[in-house]
C-alpha positions, 0 to 999 in steps of 0.5 A: 559302223564302217568294216575293214572292208569298206576303209580298204575300197576307200583308201583306194578310191580316195588315192583317185576318185576319178578311177572306175569302181571296177579299179577299186574293186580290184585294187581292194580284191573284191567283186565289183558287184560288192564294190557297189553295193558297198559304197552305195550303203556309205552313201545312204549312211554318209561316210561318202558324201561323193566326188567332186572336182577340186579347181587350184583357185590359184591357177584362176589367178587368184594370189591371196588368201586372207583368213578372217577371224571375226566376233559378232555382235551378239545383242541381237539374237539373230546376229549369227544367223544373218552374218552367216546368210550375209557371208554365204553371199560373198564370191570370194569367201571360201570357206566359212567355219564357226567356234565357240570362245573370243571368235564367232566365224571364220571367213577363208577369202581369196584375191588376184591381187592386195588391191582386189583384197583391199576392195573385197574388205572395203565393198563386201565384208565391212558391210556384214551385219553384226560385226564387232571385231575383225583379225586378219591373218595373212595368207604366207604358206600351206605347209599341209594341204590335205582332205585324205583320210587315215583310213 
């Protein structure tokens, strides 16, 4: 389990993942060696999976975001696995989530323009195996987009 010191370290790291460990340690009020040990322990236990670059796809020319809710034809026992493997291969699919209920999978798809999205939809999405139904939700605005946790 994480203690208060671990949470304090994570709070400071989360606020600026690029900062040196020495700055995180100073902000958390611990020696650098202790901070390194805590970070190593949190990585080993899976609480801290690493740091990454977050790229704004809009800055790269993608202007369209569509969320696709997909129900699969589950008459084939391999339907789910085959669909996921094929969906992962579509470069414009940025996120895949699975659900229990009427909707089985949600795909987040980005495109440069609406014609580009239509091309992706026709050529790549509709060719995915075992689709029974698709509902498309056009993204209008991000009201809250945060990966920060309340630590």
